N, C-alpha and C positions, 0 to 999 in steps of 0.2 A: 667544723667548718664545711665539710661536704654537704651535711644535711641543710645548713643555712643557705648555701649556694643553690641547692635544688629547690628549697622552699622559696626562695626569691624568684627563681625562674617560674616556678609553678604559679605564684601570684602575678607574674607579669603576663602570662598567657591564659589567665583565668577565663577571659571572655572568649577565647578561641580554642579551648581544649576540645570542644565537641565537633570541631570543623574536621572535613576530610584531610588527609595527611598532606596533599599538595597546597591546599590553602592555609594549613597550619604552619608549614614551612615558610610559606610567603609572608605570613603574619609576623612570625619571629624574625625573618629578615628585615622587614620594614620597621619592626619594633627597635631593631639594633641599630638601624640607620638613624632612627629618631633620637636614640639614647646618645649616639656618638655626636650628632649635631648638637644636641643640648649640652653635653659635657665640653665641647670646644668653645662654645659662646659663654658658658659658666667659667671656665678657667681663663678665658681671654679677658673677661670682665674683671675677675680677681687680680690678675696680673696688671691690668691698667690702673687699678687702685693702689698698686704698690705693694700687694701681698707677696710674700715669698713661699710660705708654706701653705698646705691644705687646711681646710676649715677644721678638720679633725685635729691636726697637730697644733694649729693656732689655739684651740680650745684648751688642749692639755697643757700647753705652755702657759696660757693665762692663768689657770688653775695653780701650776707650779710656781709661778711669780707671786701669786697671792699667798701661798701657803709657806713660802721662803722667807717671807718677812718675819723677823723674830727669831730665826734659826741661829743657834750659836755655833760657830765654827772654830774648831782648834787645828792647828797644824801640827802634824806629827813628823813628817818628813817632806821637805820642799823639793829634794832632788827627785823623789818618786811620786810626788804630789799625792801624798797620804793624808787624809783628813778625818776628823771625826766631828759630826754634825749632831747636835742636840736639838730636837724640835721644840718649837715654841708651846708653852703650856697655856691652854685655854680652858678654864674650868677644871675638869677632872681628866681631861685629855691632853696628850702631849707628854714632853719630857723623854721621848724615846731617843735612843743613841744608834746612829747609822754610821758605818764606815764607807768612805768614798775613796777609790783608788782611780785618780784622773787619768793617769797614763795607760792604766789597763782597761779603762772603760767600764768600770764596775762600781755598783752601789749596793750595799748589803739589803737594800729593799727590793733589789732585782727589777724594779719597774724600768729603769733605764735600759737594761740588757734586753728585756722582754719586748719593749715598745720602741726602742731606738729614739725615744724623745726624753729629754732631760727631765728628772724628777725634781722635786723642790730642794733635795739635799744637794744635787749637783748644781742647781741655780744658786744656792747660797754660797757655795765654794767658789763659783765663778764671779759672784759679786764680791767676795772677800779678795780675790785675786784682781779684781777690776778688769776682767775679760769677758767677752760675749759668749753666753751659753748657746747661742743659735748654731755655732759651728759644730755641736754635738748633735744635731738633729739628723737623722738618717736621710740620705739624698733621695730616697724614694718618696719622701713627703714634700719635696721641692716641686712647685708648680710647673717649673720649665721642663721637669723630668716627666711629671704626670701628663702634661700636654702631648708628649711624644706617643703615649698610649693611643690616643685618638687621630694620629696623623694620617692613618690609612684612609682612603676614600672609596666607598663602595659604588659599583657601577650599577645603574637601573636595570631590572630584569626585563629583557626584551619581549615584546608582545607576540612576535612571530617565532615559531619553532625553529631551533638551530639545527635541525637534521633534515635530510633531504627526503621528500615525499616518496621517493622510491624504496626507502628502507622499510622492510616488513617486521612490525613490532609484534611481540607475542601477545596473544589474546588472553584476557583475564576472564576466567569463569567463576561464577558465583557458587560457593561451597555452602550448601544447606546445612551441613554439620555444624558450621560456625554460628548459625542463627541463635539468637538469645531464646532460651527456653524459659517456661514459667517457672516461677519459684525464686528463692534466694540461691544464688550461686555460691558454690563453695570457695572460700577464700584460699588463695594460693600465696598469700603473703607469708614470708618467713617470720616465725615468732622470735621474739627477742627476750631479754631478761625481765622487762616490765611486764609482758604478757604472763610470763610464768608466775610472777609475784602476785598478779591480779587474780590468777586463777586458784592459787593458794589461799588467798583471803576470802573467797567465797565458800570454802569448805568449812 
C-alpha cells in the first residue's frame, strides 16, 4: 500500500522532479488543488445522476449481481441468519459451497469481510430473503461520505512575501563538496530480498 501510494505521487510529479524545491512544492500544491476540484465535479455529477456508491463499489456490485444468478441458497437457521450457498455450475467451474452468517457479517469466501462490499453469495442470500443487499455496503463507499473528503478549500498562495522586509534571513552558501563528480555515483539504496536473490542467480 505504501509503495503504491509513493509510486502514484512519483508519477504525478514526474514532470516537476527536476525543479528547485520551492518550485516543486508549488507544483505539488497546485496539482493537489486541481485534483480536489476535479473530484468535487466528478462526485457531484455522479450524485446528480442518482448514483449512491463509488464507481469501484458499483463495479463490484454489478459483478456480484451477475454471478449470484443461479446460486442455490439453503437456510440452516433463520434466527441467526445462517445460510449455505452453492455456486452456479458453468462448464467445469462452480459447484462450490460457501457459508454465509448474515448477522455476524461473515462469508466463508472472506471477500465481504475484506472489501466491505457484498459478494455474490451474500447477494444470493439477500435475494432469497427479498431484502436489499446495498445496506451491507461499507459507508465509506457512499458518495455523500466521499464528497466530505474534498470539502476543504485551499487558499491561493500570495505573490507578496508574508514577512517583514526588516527580518534578517540566513544566507545560504554553495557547498562545493556537494557538487556532482564524474563517474557513476555509489548507490545508497538499501538492498532488499529481491536484490540478494538476483545476485545469487548471477553466480
